[in-house]
CHARMM internal coordinates of N, CA and C (Angstrom, degrees):
IC EDIT
DIST 1 N 1 CA 1.4090
DIST 1 CA 1 C 1.5055
ANGL 1 N 1 CA 1 C 110.59
DIST 1 C 2 N 1.2373
ANGL 1 CA 1 C 2 N 115.04
DIHE 1 N 1 CA 1 C 2 N -52.75
DIST 2 N 2 CA 1.5292
ANGL 1 C 2 N 2 CA 120.99
DIHE 1 CA 1 C 2 N 2 CA 178.78
DIST 2 CA 2 C 1.5804
ANGL 2 N 2 CA 2 C 108.72
DIHE 1 C 2 N 2 CA 2 C -78.48
DIST 2 C 3 N 1.3094
ANGL 2 CA 2 C 3 N 115.47
DIHE 2 N 2 CA 2 C 3 N -37.90
DIST 3 N 3 CA 1.4836
ANGL 2 C 3 N 3 CA 117.82
DIHE 2 CA 2 C 3 N 3 CA -171.53
DIST 3 CA 3 C 1.5006
ANGL 3 N 3 CA 3 C 111.87
DIHE 2 C 3 N 3 CA 3 C -78.49
DIST 3 C 4 N 1.2646
ANGL 3 CA 3 C 4 N 119.34
DIHE 3 N 3 CA 3 C 4 N -29.90
DIST 4 N 4 CA 1.4573
ANGL 3 C 4 N 4 CA 124.98
DIHE 3 CA 3 C 4 N 4 CA 177.30
DIST 4 CA 4 C 1.4640
ANGL 4 N 4 CA 4 C 114.38
DIHE 3 C 4 N 4 CA 4 C -142.85
DIST 4 C 5 N 1.3118
ANGL 4 CA 4 C 5 N 117.61
DIHE 4 N 4 CA 4 C 5 N 71.18
DIST 5 N 5 CA 1.4470
ANGL 4 C 5 N 5 CA 122.22
DIHE 4 CA 4 C 5 N 5 CA -179.72
DIST 5 CA 5 C 1.5384
ANGL 5 N 5 CA 5 C 118.94
DIHE 4 C 5 N 5 CA 5 C -46.73
DIST 5 C 6 N 1.3800
ANGL 5 CA 5 C 6 N 113.80
DIHE 5 N 5 CA 5 C 6 N -39.71
DIST 6 N 6 CA 1.5296
ANGL 5 C 6 N 6 CA 117.95
DIHE 5 CA 5 C 6 N 6 CA 175.91
DIST 6 CA 6 C 1.4871
ANGL 6 N 6 CA 6 C 111.21
DIHE 5 C 6 N 6 CA 6 C -60.63
DIST 6 C 7 N 1.2899
ANGL 6 CA 6 C 7 N 119.18
DIHE 6 N 6 CA 6 C 7 N -47.92
DIST 7 N 7 CA 1.4598
ANGL 6 C 7 N 7 CA 124.27
DIHE 6 CA 6 C 7 N 7 CA -179.81
DIST 7 CA 7 C 1.6051
ANGL 7 N 7 CA 7 C 108.28
DIHE 6 C 7 N 7 CA 7 C -62.26
DIST 7 C 8 N 1.3007
ANGL 7 CA 7 C 8 N 114.84
DIHE 7 N 7 CA 7 C 8 N -43.41
DIST 8 N 8 CA 1.4488
ANGL 7 C 8 N 8 CA 118.46
DIHE 7 CA 7 C 8 N 8 CA 176.11
DIST 8 CA 8 C 1.5299
ANGL 8 N 8 CA 8 C 112.76
DIHE 7 C 8 N 8 CA 8 C -53.02
DIST 8 C 9 N 1.3118
ANGL 8 CA 8 C 9 N 113.49
DIHE 8 N 8 CA 8 C 9 N -55.70
DIST 9 N 9 CA 1.4511
ANGL 8 C 9 N 9 CA 116.68
DIHE 8 CA 8 C 9 N 9 CA -178.33
DIST 9 CA 9 C 1.5018
ANGL 9 N 9 CA 9 C 116.06
DIHE 8 C 9 N 9 CA 9 C -66.14
DIST 9 C 10 N 1.3661
ANGL 9 CA 9 C 10 N 118.01
DIHE 9 N 9 CA 9 C 10 N -33.07
DIST 10 N 10 CA 1.4060
ANGL 9 C 10 N 10 CA 121.26
DIHE 9 CA 9 C 10 N 10 CA 171.31
DIST 10 CA 10 C 1.5306
ANGL 10 N 10 CA 10 C 113.79
DIHE 9 C 10 N 10 CA 10 C -63.73
DIST 10 C 11 N 1.3175
ANGL 10 CA 10 C 11 N 121.04
DIHE 10 N 10 CA 10 C 11 N -39.40
DIST 11 N 11 CA 1.3599
ANGL 10 C 11 N 11 CA 123.83
DIHE 10 CA 10 C 11 N 11 CA 175.33
DIST 11 CA 11 C 1.5975
ANGL 11 N 11 CA 11 C 114.97
DIHE 10 C 11 N 11 CA 11 C -69.22
DIST 11 C 12 N 1.4463
ANGL 11 CA 11 C 12 N 113.50
DIHE 11 N 11 CA 11 C 12 N -40.66
DIST 12 N 12 CA 1.3779
ANGL 11 C 12 N 12 CA 118.74
DIHE 11 CA 11 C 12 N 12 CA 178.00
DIST 12 CA 12 C 1.6035
ANGL 12 N 12 CA 12 C 110.95
DIHE 11 C 12 N 12 CA 12 C -65.81
DIST 12 C 13 N 1.2785
ANGL 12 CA 12 C 13 N 115.90
DIHE 12 N 12 CA 12 C 13 N -39.29
DIST 13 N 13 CA 1.4718
ANGL 12 C 13 N 13 CA 120.19
DIHE 12 CA 12 C 13 N 13 CA 176.89
DIST 13 CA 13 C 1.5290
ANGL 13 N 13 CA 13 C 108.54
DIHE 12 C 13 N 13 CA 13 C -57.85
DIST 13 C 14 N 1.2729
ANGL 13 CA 13 C 14 N 117.63
DIHE 13 N 13 CA 13 C 14 N -48.32
DIST 14 N 14 CA 1.4806
ANGL 13 C 14 N 14 CA 119.60
DIHE 13 CA 13 C 14 N 14 CA -179.19
DIST 14 CA 14 C 1.5673
ANGL 14 N 14 CA 14 C 111.48
DIHE 13 C 14 N 14 CA 14 C -59.73
DIST 14 C 15 N 1.3263
ANGL 14 CA 14 C 15 N 109.65
DIHE 14 N 14 CA 14 C 15 N -46.00
DIST 15 N 15 CA 1.5792
ANGL 14 C 15 N 15 CA 114.18
DIHE 14 CA 14 C 15 N 15 CA 178.27
DIST 15 CA 15 C 1.4602
ANGL 15 N 15 CA 15 C 112.37
DIHE 14 C 15 N 15 CA 15 C -64.76
DIST 15 C 16 N 1.3084
ANGL 15 CA 15 C 16 N 120.44
DIHE 15 N 15 CA 15 C 16 N -37.94
DIST 16 N 16 CA 1.4570
ANGL 15 C 16 N 16 CA 121.54
DIHE 15 CA 15 C 16 N 16 CA 176.87
DIST 16 CA 16 C 1.4569
ANGL 16 N 16 CA 16 C 111.84
DIHE 15 C 16 N 16 CA 16 C -64.60
DIST 16 C 17 N 1.2906
ANGL 16 CA 16 C 17 N 123.07
DIHE 16 N 16 CA 16 C 17 N -40.24
DIST 17 N 17 CA 1.5233
ANGL 16 C 17 N 17 CA 125.27
DIHE 16 CA 16 C 17 N 17 CA 176.23
DIST 17 CA 17 C 1.5953
ANGL 17 N 17 CA 17 C 106.58
DIHE 16 C 17 N 17 CA 17 C -65.38
DIST 17 C 18 N 1.2674
ANGL 17 CA 17 C 18 N 119.84
DIHE 17 N 17 CA 17 C 18 N -43.30
DIST 18 N 18 CA 1.4412
ANGL 17 C 18 N 18 CA 120.48
DIHE 17 CA 17 C 18 N 18 CA 178.44
DIST 18 CA 18 C 1.5137
ANGL 18 N 18 CA 18 C 113.96
DIHE 17 C 18 N 18 CA 18 C -65.82
DIST 18 C 19 N 1.2914
ANGL 18 CA 18 C 19 N 118.77
DIHE 18 N 18 CA 18 C 19 N -39.06
DIST 19 N 19 CA 1.3854
ANGL 18 C 19 N 19 CA 126.35
DIHE 18 CA 18 C 19 N 19 CA -178.83
DIST 19 CA 19 C 1.5609
ANGL 19 N 19 CA 19 C 105.96
DIHE 18 C 19 N 19 CA 19 C -67.57
DIST 19 C 20 N 1.3212
ANGL 19 CA 19 C 20 N 121.37
DIHE 19 N 19 CA 19 C 20 N -47.82
DIST 20 N 20 CA 1.3331
ANGL 19 C 20 N 20 CA 128.38
DIHE 19 CA 19 C 20 N 20 CA 178.40
DIST 20 CA 20 C 1.5805
ANGL 20 N 20 CA 20 C 112.38
DIHE 19 C 20 N 20 CA 20 C -56.78
DIST 20 C 21 N 1.3140
ANGL 20 CA 20 C 21 N 113.84
DIHE 20 N 20 CA 20 C 21 N -43.11
DIST 21 N 21 CA 1.5413
ANGL 20 C 21 N 21 CA 120.02
DIHE 20 CA 20 C 21 N 21 CA 178.79
DIST 21 CA 21 C 1.6364
ANGL 21 N 21 CA 21 C 106.21
DIHE 20 C 21 N 21 CA 21 C -63.83
DIST 21 C 22 N 1.3051
ANGL 21 CA 21 C 22 N 116.57
DIHE 21 N 21 CA 21 C 22 N -43.53
DIST 22 N 22 CA 1.3646
ANGL 21 C 22 N 22 CA 119.69
DIHE 21 CA 21 C 22 N 22 CA -173.93
DIST 22 CA 22 C 1.5759
ANGL 22 N 22 CA 22 C 109.31
DIHE 21 C 22 N 22 CA 22 C -67.03
DIST 22 C 23 N 1.3092
ANGL 22 CA 22 C 23 N 116.71
DIHE 22 N 22 CA 22 C 23 N -50.45
DIST 23 N 23 CA 1.4487
ANGL 22 C 23 N 23 CA 120.21
DIHE 22 CA 22 C 23 N 23 CA 175.72
DIST 23 CA 23 C 1.5112
ANGL 23 N 23 CA 23 C 112.45
DIHE 22 C 23 N 23 CA 23 C -57.87
DIST 23 C 24 N 1.3081
ANGL 23 CA 23 C 24 N 121.01
DIHE 23 N 23 CA 23 C 24 N -41.74
DIST 24 N 24 CA 1.4920
ANGL 23 C 24 N 24 CA 125.84
DIHE 23 CA 23 C 24 N 24 CA 176.79
DIST 24 CA 24 C 1.5397
ANGL 24 N 24 CA 24 C 110.16
DIHE 23 C 24 N 24 CA 24 C -60.85
DIST 24 C 25 N 1.3552
ANGL 24 CA 24 C 25 N 116.93
DIHE 24 N 24 CA 24 C 25 N -41.70
DIST 25 N 25 CA 1.4221
ANGL 24 C 25 N 25 CA 119.31
DIHE 24 CA 24 C 25 N 25 CA 175.55
DIST 25 CA 25 C 1.5010
ANGL 25 N 25 CA 25 C 114.20
DIHE 24 C 25 N 25 CA 25 C -63.78
DIST 25 C 26 N 1.3290
ANGL 25 CA 25 C 26 N 115.06
DIHE 25 N 25 CA 25 C 26 N -37.22
DIST 26 N 26 CA 1.4291
ANGL 25 C 26 N 26 CA 116.27
DIHE 25 CA 25 C 26 N 26 CA 175.74
DIST 26 CA 26 C 1.5283
ANGL 26 N 26 CA 26 C 114.75
DIHE 25 C 26 N 26 CA 26 C -68.63
DIST 26 C 27 N 1.2892
ANGL 26 CA 26 C 27 N 114.32
DIHE 26 N 26 CA 26 C 27 N -35.38
DIST 27 N 27 CA 1.4952
ANGL 26 C 27 N 27 CA 117.90
DIHE 26 CA 26 C 27 N 27 CA 175.80
DIST 27 CA 27 C 1.5384
ANGL 27 N 27 CA 27 C 110.92
DIHE 26 C 27 N 27 CA 27 C -67.73
DIST 27 C 28 N 1.3557
ANGL 27 CA 27 C 28 N 116.27
DIHE 27 N 27 CA 27 C 28 N -41.54
DIST 28 N 28 CA 1.4315
ANGL 27 C 28 N 28 CA 121.10
DIHE 27 CA 27 C 28 N 28 CA 178.34
DIST 28 CA 28 C 1.5771
ANGL 28 N 28 CA 28 C 111.36
DIHE 27 C 28 N 28 CA 28 C -64.01
DIST 28 C 29 N 1.3327
ANGL 28 CA 28 C 29 N 114.49
DIHE 28 N 28 CA 28 C 29 N -29.79
DIST 29 N 29 CA 1.4953
ANGL 28 C 29 N 29 CA 118.97
DIHE 28 CA 28 C 29 N 29 CA 177.33
DIST 29 CA 29 C 1.4826
ANGL 29 N 29 CA 29 C 112.56
DIHE 28 C 29 N 29 CA 29 C -79.69
DIST 29 C 30 N 1.3377
ANGL 29 CA 29 C 30 N 120.05
DIHE 29 N 29 CA 29 C 30 N 0.36
DIST 30 N 30 CA 1.5012
ANGL 29 C 30 N 30 CA 124.07
DIHE 29 CA 29 C 30 N 30 CA 178.67
DIST 30 CA 30 C 1.4689
ANGL 30 N 30 CA 30 C 117.27
DIHE 29 C 30 N 30 CA 30 C 105.68
DIST 30 C 31 N 1.3517
ANGL 30 CA 30 C 31 N 122.35
DIHE 30 N 30 CA 30 C 31 N 5.96
DIST 31 N 31 CA 1.3843
ANGL 30 C 31 N 31 CA 122.17
DIHE 30 CA 30 C 31 N 31 CA 174.86
DIST 31 CA 31 C 1.4972
ANGL 31 N 31 CA 31 C 109.88
DIHE 30 C 31 N 31 CA 31 C -57.38
DIST 31 C 32 N 1.3248
ANGL 31 CA 31 C 32 N 117.40
DIHE 31 N 31 CA 31 C 32 N 130.68
DIST 32 N 32 CA 1.4742
ANGL 31 C 32 N 32 CA 120.67
DIHE 31 CA 31 C 32 N 32 CA 178.76
DIST 32 CA 32 C 1.6176
ANGL 32 N 32 CA 32 C 107.77
DIHE 31 C 32 N 32 CA 32 C -86.02
DIST 32 C 33 N 1.2316
ANGL 32 CA 32 C 33 N 120.97
DIHE 32 N 32 CA 32 C 33 N -14.80
DIST 33 N 33 CA 1.4535
ANGL 32 C 33 N 33 CA 123.07
DIHE 32 CA 32 C 33 N 33 CA -179.95
DIST 33 CA 33 C 1.5518
ANGL 33 N 33 CA 33 C 107.41
DIHE 32 C 33 N 33 CA 33 C -157.80
DIST 33 C 34 N 1.3293
ANGL 33 CA 33 C 34 N 112.01
DIHE 33 N 33 CA 33 C 34 N 144.15
DIST 34 N 34 CA 1.4888
ANGL 33 C 34 N 34 CA 117.63
DIHE 33 CA 33 C 34 N 34 CA 173.27
DIST 34 CA 34 C 1.5200
ANGL 34 N 34 CA 34 C 105.78
DIHE 33 C 34 N 34 CA 34 C -129.59
DIST 34 C 35 N 1.3038
ANGL 34 CA 34 C 35 N 120.79
DIHE 34 N 34 CA 34 C 35 N 160.06
DIST 35 N 35 CA 1.4047
ANGL 34 C 35 N 35 CA 123.77
DIHE 34 CA 34 C 35 N 35 CA -173.47
DIST 35 CA 35 C 1.5438
ANGL 35 N 35 CA 35 C 107.11
DIHE 34 C 35 N 35 CA 35 C -138.48
DIST 35 C 36 N 1.3046
ANGL 35 CA 35 C 36 N 115.67
DIHE 35 N 35 CA 35 C 36 N 142.47
DIST 36 N 36 CA 1.5424
ANGL 35 C 36 N 36 CA 121.55
DIHE 35 CA 35 C 36 N 36 CA -179.05
DIST 36 CA 36 C 1.5293
ANGL 36 N 36 CA 36 C 104.14
DIHE 35 C 36 N 36 CA 36 C -122.44
DIST 36 C 37 N 1.3485
ANGL 36 CA 36 C 37 N 112.61
DIHE 36 N 36 CA 36 C 37 N 118.51
DIST 37 N 37 CA 1.5086
ANGL 36 C 37 N 37 CA 120.59
DIHE 36 CA 36 C 37 N 37 CA -175.67
DIST 37 CA 37 C 1.5472
ANGL 37 N 37 CA 37 C 104.75
DIHE 36 C 37 N 37 CA 37 C -102.42
DIST 37 C 38 N 1.3291
ANGL 37 CA 37 C 38 N 113.06
DIHE 37 N 37 CA 37 C 38 N 143.00
DIST 38 N 38 CA 1.4025
ANGL 37 C 38 N 38 CA 119.62
DIHE 37 CA 37 C 38 N 38 CA 169.38
DIST 38 CA 38 C 1.5123
ANGL 38 N 38 CA 38 C 108.99
DIHE 37 C 38 N 38 CA 38 C -130.42
DIST 38 C 39 N 1.3522
ANGL 38 CA 38 C 39 N 113.17
DIHE 38 N 38 CA 38 C 39 N 87.83
DIST 39 N 39 CA 1.4170
ANGL 38 C 39 N 39 CA 121.18
DIHE 38 CA 38 C 39 N 39 CA -162.22
DIST 39 CA 39 C 1.5290
ANGL 39 N 39 CA 39 C 113.56
DIHE 38 C 39 N 39 CA 39 C -77.97
DIST 39 C 40 N 1.3409
ANGL 39 CA 39 C 40 N 119.40
DIHE 39 N 39 CA 39 C 40 N -5.28
DIST 40 N 40 CA 1.4538
ANGL 39 C 40 N 40 CA 119.01
DIHE 39 CA 39 C 40 N 40 CA 178.61
DIST 40 CA 40 C 1.5177
ANGL 40 N 40 CA 40 C 114.56
DIHE 39 C 40 N 40 CA 40 C -121.55
DIST 40 C 41 N 1.3276
ANGL 40 CA 40 C 41 N 117.91
DIHE 40 N 40 CA 40 C 41 N 10.12
DIST 41 N 41 CA 1.3214
ANGL 40 C 41 N 41 CA 124.72
DIHE 40 CA 40 C 41 N 41 CA -176.29
DIST 41 CA 41 C 1.5831
ANGL 41 N 41 CA 41 C 112.45
DIHE 40 C 41 N 41 CA 41 C -58.45
DIST 41 C 42 N 1.1941
ANGL 41 CA 41 C 42 N 117.23
DIHE 41 N 41 CA 41 C 42 N -27.32
DIST 42 N 42 CA 1.5019
ANGL 41 C 42 N 42 CA 124.06
DIHE 41 CA 41 C 42 N 42 CA -175.10
DIST 42 CA 42 C 1.4741
ANGL 42 N 42 CA 42 C 110.04
DIHE 41 C 42 N 42 CA 42 C -73.52
DIST 42 C 43 N 1.4001
ANGL 42 CA 42 C 43 N 117.06
DIHE 42 N 42 CA 42 C 43 N -12.89
DIST 43 N 43 CA 1.4617
ANGL 42 C 43 N 43 CA 119.39
DIHE 42 CA 42 C 43 N 43 CA 179.78
DIST 43 CA 43 C 1.5383
ANGL 43 N 43 CA 43 C 111.02
DIHE 42 C 43 N 43 CA 43 C -87.18
DIST 43 C 44 N 1.3362
ANGL 43 CA 43 C 44 N 118.53
DIHE 43 N 43 CA 43 C 44 N -7.26
DIST 44 N 44 CA 1.4687
ANGL 43 C 44 N 44 CA 124.45
DIHE 43 CA 43 C 44 N 44 CA -179.43
DIST 44 CA 44 C 1.4880
ANGL 44 N 44 CA 44 C 110.48
DIHE 43 C 44 N 44 CA 44 C -99.86
DIST 44 C 45 N 1.3474
ANGL 44 CA 44 C 45 N 116.50
DIHE 44 N 44 CA 44 C 45 N 146.07
DIST 45 N 45 CA 1.4759
ANGL 44 C 45 N 45 CA 121.40
DIHE 44 CA 44 C 45 N 45 CA 170.96
DIST 45 CA 45 C 1.4812
ANGL 45 N 45 CA 45 C 106.01
DIHE 44 C 45 N 45 CA 45 C -77.33
DIST 45 C 46 N 1.3941
ANGL 45 CA 45 C 46 N 114.41
DIHE 45 N 45 CA 45 C 46 N 166.30
DIST 46 N 46 CA 1.5245
ANGL 45 C 46 N 46 CA 117.14
DIHE 45 CA 45 C 46 N 46 CA -175.64
DIST 46 CA 46 C 1.5237
ANGL 46 N 46 CA 46 C 111.74
DIHE 45 C 46 N 46 CA 46 C -59.98
DIST 46 C 47 N 1.3176
ANGL 46 CA 46 C 47 N 121.94
DIHE 46 N 46 CA 46 C 47 N -39.45
DIST 47 N 47 CA 1.4455
ANGL 46 C 47 N 47 CA 122.78
DIHE 46 CA 46 C 47 N 47 CA 178.13
DIST 47 CA 47 C 1.4521
ANGL 47 N 47 CA 47 C 113.87
DIHE 46 C 47 N 47 CA 47 C -63.38
DIST 47 C 48 N 1.2866
ANGL 47 CA 47 C 48 N 116.90
DIHE 47 N 47 CA 47 C 48 N -45.75
DIST 48 N 48 CA 1.4935
ANGL 47 C 48 N 48 CA 118.55
DIHE 47 CA 47 C 48 N 48 CA -179.46
DIST 48 CA 48 C 1.5589
ANGL 48 N 48 CA 48 C 111.07
DIHE 47 C 48 N 48 CA 48 C -66.87
DIST 48 C 49 N 1.3947
ANGL 48 CA 48 C 49 N 115.50
DIHE 48 N 48 CA 48 C 49 N -35.06
DIST 49 N 49 CA 1.4265
ANGL 48 C 49 N 49 CA 121.28
DIHE 48 CA 48 C 49 N 49 CA 178.51
DIST 49 CA 49 C 1.6492
ANGL 49 N 49 CA 49 C 107.95
DIHE 48 C 49 N 49 CA 49 C -58.36
DIST 49 C 50 N 1.4088
ANGL 49 CA 49 C 50 N 110.47
DIHE 49 N 49 CA 49 C 50 N -52.11
DIST 50 N 50 CA 1.4737
ANGL 49 C 50 N 50 CA 119.08
DIHE 49 CA 49 C 50 N 50 CA -177.75
DIST 50 CA 50 C 1.4922
ANGL 50 N 50 CA 50 C 107.93
DIHE 49 C 50 N 50 CA 50 C -58.94
DIST 50 C 51 N 1.3131
ANGL 50 CA 50 C 51 N 120.85
DIHE 50 N 50 CA 50 C 51 N -42.08
DIST 51 N 51 CA 1.4613
ANGL 50 C 51 N 51 CA 123.44
DIHE 50 CA 50 C 51 N 51 CA -172.83
DIST 51 CA 51 C 1.5351
ANGL 51 N 51 CA 51 C 111.52
DIHE 50 C 51 N 51 CA 51 C -75.53
DIST 51 C 52 N 1.3601
ANGL 51 CA 51 C 52 N 118.05
DIHE 51 N 51 CA 51 C 52 N -47.00
DIST 52 N 52 CA 1.3778
ANGL 51 C 52 N 52 CA 123.76
DIHE 51 CA 51 C 52 N 52 CA -163.19
DIST 52 CA 52 C 1.5939
ANGL 52 N 52 CA 52 C 116.21
DIHE 51 C 52 N 52 CA 52 C -100.47
DIST 52 C 53 N 1.3669
ANGL 52 CA 52 C 53 N 112.89
DIHE 52 N 52 CA 52 C 53 N -26.29
DIST 53 N 53 CA 1.5279
ANGL 52 C 53 N 53 CA 115.28
DIHE 52 CA 52 C 53 N 53 CA -170.23
DIST 53 CA 53 C 1.5605
ANGL 53 N 53 CA 53 C 107.28
DIHE 52 C 53 N 53 CA 53 C -121.47
DIST 53 C 54 N 1.2998
ANGL 53 CA 53 C 54 N 119.76
DIHE 53 N 53 CA 53 C 54 N -44.61
DIST 54 N 54 CA 1.5231
ANGL 53 C 54 N 54 CA 119.20
DIHE 53 CA 53 C 54 N 54 CA -172.03
DIST 54 CA 54 C 1.5517
ANGL 54 N 54 CA 54 C 111.02
DIHE 53 C 54 N 54 CA 54 C -57.87
DIST 54 C 55 N 1.2179
ANGL 54 CA 54 C 55 N 125.35
DIHE 54 N 54 CA 54 C 55 N -40.74
DIST 55 N 55 CA 1.5083
ANGL 54 C 55 N 55 CA 119.93
DIHE 54 CA 54 C 55 N 55 CA -179.33
DIST 55 CA 55 C 1.5837
ANGL 55 N 55 CA 55 C 109.80
DIHE 54 C 55 N 55 CA 55 C -63.17
DIST 55 C 56 N 1.2746
ANGL 55 CA 55 C 56 N 117.67
DIHE 55 N 55 CA 55 C 56 N -31.02
DIST 56 N 56 CA 1.4541
ANGL 55 C 56 N 56 CA 115.61
DIHE 55 CA 55 C 56 N 56 CA -176.04
DIST 56 CA 56 C 1.5399
ANGL 56 N 56 CA 56 C 108.96
DIHE 55 C 56 N 56 CA 56 C -83.62
DIST 56 C 57 N 1.2963
ANGL 56 CA 56 C 57 N 115.94
DIHE 56 N 56 CA 56 C 57 N -33.66
DIST 57 N 57 CA 1.4437
ANGL 56 C 57 N 57 CA 118.87
DIHE 56 CA 56 C 57 N 57 CA 170.56
DIST 57 CA 57 C 1.4837
ANGL 57 N 57 CA 57 C 114.28
DIHE 56 C 57 N 57 CA 57 C -60.63
DIST 57 C 58 N 1.2948
ANGL 57 CA 57 C 58 N 115.45
DIHE 57 N 57 CA 57 C 58 N -46.50
DIST 58 N 58 CA 1.4786
ANGL 57 C 58 N 58 CA 119.19
DIHE 57 CA 57 C 58 N 58 CA 173.35
DIST 58 CA 58 C 1.4960
ANGL 58 N 58 CA 58 C 114.60
DIHE 57 C 58 N 58 CA 58 C -60.66
DIST 58 C 59 N 1.3480
ANGL 58 CA 58 C 59 N 121.06
DIHE 58 N 58 CA 58 C 59 N -33.80
DIST 59 N 59 CA 1.3979
ANGL 58 C 59 N 59 CA 127.52
DIHE 58 CA 58 C 59 N 59 CA 177.59
DIST 59 CA 59 C 1.5514
ANGL 59 N 59 CA 59 C 111.84
DIHE 58 C 59 N 59 CA 59 C -60.95
DIST 59 C 60 N 1.4160
ANGL 59 CA 59 C 60 N 111.30
DIHE 59 N 59 CA 59 C 60 N -43.75
DIST 60 N 60 CA 1.4753
ANGL 59 C 60 N 60 CA 119.15
DIHE 59 CA 59 C 60 N 60 CA -176.87
DIST 60 CA 60 C 1.6104
ANGL 60 N 60 CA 60 C 103.36
DIHE 59 C 60 N 60 CA 60 C -71.23
DIST 60 C 61 N 1.2586
ANGL 60 CA 60 C 61 N 122.04
DIHE 60 N 60 CA 60 C 61 N -44.49
DIST 61 N 61 CA 1.4583
ANGL 60 C 61 N 61 CA 122.36
DIHE 60 CA 60 C 61 N 61 CA -176.84
DIST 61 CA 61 C 1.5394
ANGL 61 N 61 CA 61 C 108.77
DIHE 60 C 61 N 61 CA 61 C -64.25
DIST 61 C 62 N 1.3308
ANGL 61 CA 61 C 62 N 118.31
DIHE 61 N 61 CA 61 C 62 N -43.65
DIST 62 N 62 CA 1.4575
ANGL 61 C 62 N 62 CA 122.26
DIHE 61 CA 61 C 62 N 62 CA -177.63
DIST 62 CA 62 C 1.4605
ANGL 62 N 62 CA 62 C 110.36
DIHE 61 C 62 N 62 CA 62 C -66.79
DIST 62 C 63 N 1.2737
ANGL 62 CA 62 C 63 N 123.93
DIHE 62 N 62 CA 62 C 63 N -22.56
DIST 63 N 63 CA 1.4225
ANGL 62 C 63 N 63 CA 126.02
DIHE 62 CA 62 C 63 N 63 CA -175.63
DIST 63 CA 63 C 1.5209
ANGL 63 N 63 CA 63 C 111.16
DIHE 62 C 63 N 63 CA 63 C -93.84
DIST 63 C 64 N 1.2385
ANGL 63 CA 63 C 64 N 122.48
DIHE 63 N 63 CA 63 C 64 N -1.63
DIST 64 N 64 CA 1.4522
ANGL 63 C 64 N 64 CA 129.90
DIHE 63 CA 63 C 64 N 64 CA -177.37
DIST 64 CA 64 C 1.6201
ANGL 64 N 64 CA 64 C 105.01
DIHE 63 C 64 N 64 CA 64 C -76.30
DIST 64 C 65 N 1.3228
ANGL 64 CA 64 C 65 N 114.41
DIHE 64 N 64 CA 64 C 65 N 124.63
DIST 65 N 65 CA 1.4438
ANGL 64 C 65 N 65 CA 122.41
DIHE 64 CA 64 C 65 N 65 CA 179.54
DIST 65 CA 65 C 1.5431
ANGL 65 N 65 CA 65 C 107.39
DIHE 64 C 65 N 65 CA 65 C -96.47
DIST 65 C 66 N 1.3218
ANGL 65 CA 65 C 66 N 119.64
DIHE 65 N 65 CA 65 C 66 N 117.25
DIST 66 N 66 CA 1.4879
ANGL 65 C 66 N 66 CA 118.62
DIHE 65 CA 65 C 66 N 66 CA 178.45
DIST 66 CA 66 C 1.4977
ANGL 66 N 66 CA 66 C 109.62
DIHE 65 C 66 N 66 CA 66 C -61.91
DIST 66 C 67 N 1.3496
ANGL 66 CA 66 C 67 N 108.91
DIHE 66 N 66 CA 66 C 67 N 152.21
DIST 67 N 67 CA 1.5663
ANGL 66 C 67 N 67 CA 111.56
DIHE 66 CA 66 C 67 N 67 CA 178.56
DIST 67 CA 67 C 1.5207
ANGL 67 N 67 CA 67 C 108.95
DIHE 66 C 67 N 67 CA 67 C -71.51
DIST 67 C 68 N 1.3127
ANGL 67 CA 67 C 68 N 115.07
DIHE 67 N 67 CA 67 C 68 N 151.94
DIST 68 N 68 CA 1.4842
ANGL 67 C 68 N 68 CA 121.86
DIHE 67 CA 67 C 68 N 68 CA -178.99
DIST 68 CA 68 C 1.5379
ANGL 68 N 68 CA 68 C 104.69
DIHE 67 C 68 N 68 CA 68 C -82.97
DIST 68 C 69 N 1.2574
ANGL 68 CA 68 C 69 N 117.30
DIHE 68 N 68 CA 68 C 69 N 142.06
DIST 69 N 69 CA 1.4619
ANGL 68 C 69 N 69 CA 126.33
DIHE 68 CA 68 C 69 N 69 CA -178.24
DIST 69 CA 69 C 1.4952
ANGL 69 N 69 CA 69 C 109.04
DIHE 68 C 69 N 69 CA 69 C -89.51
END
COOR INIT
IC SEED 1 N 1 CA 1 C
IC BUILD
């Protein structure tokens, strides 16, 4: 993450897309709720979180398709 930020962001972008597809598949299959955990976010300071994690978390959330009623 610190040693090669470009590689970090490329990897996180791929993971964010995959996670969003998985969550959307769960929603499409009838899940009434999905949850996204970030189990190590407490290890980062606020600036590192905003730089390295938040953009990818937002990408996942923005890609979620609400269930049709």
